[in-house]
C-alpha positions in Angstrom: -9.6 5.7 -8.0 -9.9 5.7 -4.2 -9.4 2.8 -1.9 -10.3 2.1 1.8 -7.5 0.6 3.9 -9.2 -1.1 6.9 -7.1 -2.1 9.9 -9.4 -4.7 11.5 -10.6 -3.5 14.9 -8.6 -0.2 14.7 -10.1 2.0 12.0 -9.9 3.0 8.3 -7.8 5.2 6.1 -8.4 6.4 2.6 -5.9 6.4 -0.3 -6.1 8.1 -3.7 -4.5 6.2 -6.6 -2.5 8.4 -9.0 -0.7 8.3 -12.3 2.9 7.6 -11.3 2.4 3.9 -12.3 -1.0 3.8 -14.0 -0.9 0.1 -15.2 0.1 -1.1 -11.7 -2.5 1.0 -10.0 -5.3 -0.1 -12.4 -4.5 -3.8 -12.0 -4.5 -3.5 -8.2 -7.7 -1.5 -8.1 -9.4 -4.0 -10.5 -8.4 -6.9 -8.2 -10.0 -5.4 -5.1 -11.1 -6.4 -2.5 -7.9 -8.0 -1.1 -6.6 -8.6 2.4 -3.4 -9.6 4.1 -1.6 -9.8 7.4 0.6 -6.9 8.2 4.3 -7.2 8.2 6.4 -4.3 9.4 9.8 -2.9 8.3 10.5 0.2 10.2 7.7 2.7 9.3 6.4 0.6 6.4 3.6 -1.9 6.3 3.6 -4.6 3.6 1.9 -7.8 2.8 1.7 -10.2 -0.1 -1.0 -9.8 -2.6 -2.1 -12.3 -5.3 -0.7 -10.3 -8.3 2.6 -10.7 -10.1 3.5 -7.4 -11.7 6.7 -6.0 -13.2 8.4 -2.7 -12.6 6.7 0.1 -14.4 8.3 3.4 -13.3 10.3 2.3 -10.3 11.4 4.6 -7.5 14.1 4.2 -4.9 12.5 6.7 -2.5 9.2 7.2 -0.7 7.4 9.8 1.2 5.0 9.3 4.2 1.7 8.3 2.9 2.9 6.6 -0.3 1.3 3.3 -1.2 3.3 1.1 -3.6 3.7 -2.3 -5.1 7.0 -4.1 -4.6 7.6 -6.5 -7.5 10.3 -8.8 -5.9 8.0 -9.6 -3.0 4.6 -9.4 -4.8 3.7 -7.0 -2.0 1.4 -4.1 -1.3 3.3 -1.4 0.7 2.2 1.5 2.8 4.9 4.0 3.8 3.6 5.8 6.9 6.8 7.4 8.3 10.3 8.3 7.1 11.3 4.7 6.0 12.7 4.3 2.5 12.0 1.3 0.3 14.2 -1.8 0.7 14.5 -1.7 -3.0 12.7 0.0 -5.9 8.9 0.1 -5.8 6.1 1.2 -8.1 4.3 4.0 -6.3 0.5 3.8 -7.0 -1.0 6.5 -4.7 -1.1 8.3 -1.4 -3.0 7.9 1.9 -5.2 11.1 1.9 -7.2 10.5 5.1 -6.2 9.1 8.5 -2.5 8.4 7.9 -1.8 8.6 11.7 -3.9 5.4 12.1 -1.1 3.4 10.5 1.2 4.0 13.4 -1.1 1.7 15.4 -0.5 -1.3 13.1 1.2 -4.4 14.6 2.6 -7.4 12.9 -0.1 -9.8 12.1 -3.0 -7.3 12.0 -5.5 -8.0 9.3 -5.6 -5.3 6.6 -8.5 -5.2 4.2 -8.3 -3.2 0.9 -11.6 -2.2 -0.7 -12.5 0.0 -3.7 -14.4 3.2 -3.0 -16.6 4.3 -5.9 
């Protein structure tokens, strides 16, 4: 399962969903397209999505490129630098193309998530 992460007016990145939290990844993928307005916490982008999911295989750490779901905030998260999660997250995949684009995101930027078949 691959998704496109579009930063409106700035470009697109591609992410590959993986098996670290398969139920979470599948539910998010099946709910696409989705969009939100970027919020930033250090080198992490996050925004609320209309899904309420529980912890599956939570992790306290992240690597650059990880995409995750944060159950306490009902949020989709993209870790693009060395930032670690505020609290545990369900990792669902990795940005595999154009990770450097995410350094251009600013608070309030519109982000559109779409499935790639």
